C-alpha positions in Angstrom: 0.0 0.0 0.0 1.3 3.4 -1.0 0.8 5.8 1.9 1.2 9.6 2.1 1.5 10.5 5.7 0.2 13.9 6.7 2.4 16.0 9.0 0.4 15.0 12.0 1.1 11.4 11.4 4.9 12.0 11.4 4.6 14.1 14.5 2.6 11.5 16.4 5.0 8.8 15.1 7.8 10.8 16.7 6.2 11.9 20.0 6.0 8.7 22.0 3.8 10.0 24.7 1.0 11.2 22.4 -2.3 9.5 22.3 -2.0 8.6 18.6 1.6 7.4 18.7 0.9 3.7 18.3 -1.7 4.2 15.5 0.8 6.5 13.6 3.7 4.2 14.1 1.6 1.3 12.8 0.5 3.3 9.7 4.2 4.0 8.9 5.3 0.4 9.5 2.6 -1.2 7.4 3.2 1.1 4.3 4.6 -0.7 1.3 5.8 2.6 0.0 5.8 6.1 1.5 5.3 9.4 -0.4 6.9 12.3 1.5 5.9 15.6 -0.1 8.3 18.5 0.7 5.4 20.4 2.2 4.9 17.6 4.8 8.6 17.6 5.6 8.7 21.4 6.0 5.7 21.4 8.2 7.1 18.5 10.3 10.4 20.4 10.9 8.5 23.5 11.9 6.1 21.8 14.3 8.9 19.8 15.9 11.2 22.8 16.4 8.7 25.5 17.1 5.5 24.0 18.5 7.0 21.1 20.4 10.5 22.4 21.0 12.3 19.3 20.0 16.1 19.7 19.6 17.4 20.2 16.0 19.5 17.1 16.4 16.5 14.9 17.1 14.6 16.4 14.3 17.5 15.9 11.9 17.7 12.3 12.9 14.0 11.7 12.3 14.1 13.6 8.9 17.0 11.4 7.8 15.2 8.3 9.1 12.1 9.1 7.1 13.9 10.2 4.0 16.4 7.2 4.0 13.7 4.6 4.5 14.0 2.4 1.3 10.2 2.6 1.0 10.2 6.4 0.9 10.1 8.7 -2.1 10.6 12.4 -1.4 8.5 14.5 -3.7 8.9 18.1 -4.6 5.4 19.5 -5.6 5.3 20.9 -9.1 3.5 24.1 -10.2 0.6 21.9 -11.6 0.1 20.3 -8.2 0.0 23.7 -6.5 -2.4 25.0 -9.1 -4.6 22.0 -8.5 -4.6 22.6 -4.8 -5.5 26.3 -5.3 -8.5 25.2 -7.5 -9.7 22.8 -4.8 -9.2 25.5 -2.1 -11.3 27.9 -4.2 -14.0 25.3 -5.1 -14.4 24.5 -1.4 -14.5 28.2 -0.4 -11.8 27.4 2.2 -9.6 29.9 4.0 -6.2 30.5 2.4 -4.6 29.2 5.6 -5.7 25.7 4.6 -3.5 25.7 1.4 -0.9 23.3 2.9 -3.7 20.7 3.4 -4.9 21.2 -0.1 -1.4 20.7 -1.5 -1.1 17.5 0.5 -4.4 16.4 -0.8 -3.4 17.2 -4.4 -0.2 15.2 -4.0 -2.1 12.2 -2.6 -4.6 12.4 -5.5 -1.9 12.7 -8.2 0.1 9.9 -6.5 -2.9 7.7 -6.0 -1.8 7.2 -2.4 -3.7 6.4 0.7 -3.8 9.5 2.8 -2.9 8.9 6.4 -4.1 11.8 8.6 -5.7 12.6 11.9 -7.1 15.8 10.5 -10.9 15.1 10.1 -11.5 18.0 7.7 -8.7 16.9 5.4 -9.8 13.3 5.7 -13.4 14.3 4.7 -12.1 16.1 1.6 -10.0 13.1 0.6 -12.9 10.7 0.9 -15.1 13.1 -1.1 -12.4 12.9 -3.8 -12.4 9.1 -3.7 -9.2 8.6 -1.9 -8.7 5.8 0.7 -7.6 7.1 4.1 -6.1 5.9 7.3 -6.8 5.5 10.2 
């Protein structure tokens, strides 16, 4: 199964004392292949450093762990993907602050990946577009 983990899945996979840690860890472990969009990796670094105050060394170790997993494919979003995300944002009448979620959704759709997320709004949009989701 090709899985695109949302930022929150990577954060919960990393933070062992979180309520979703085991679920996130299992989603990552069960994936046959993992799509890592650059937007997810950027958000992950920001959340870990700024919101959770994890040391840069720990964050660097985890980034390397995710990126060097033989199942992982790091993906830089192209202009067409961003344009697609902007169209979906507009069509849903969503706030511009949600653009990162729409970029993640666009990548999942283009990659035909299962979207792993704990974000109920993003999950609902994915299901609406016909994507499989986890959990």
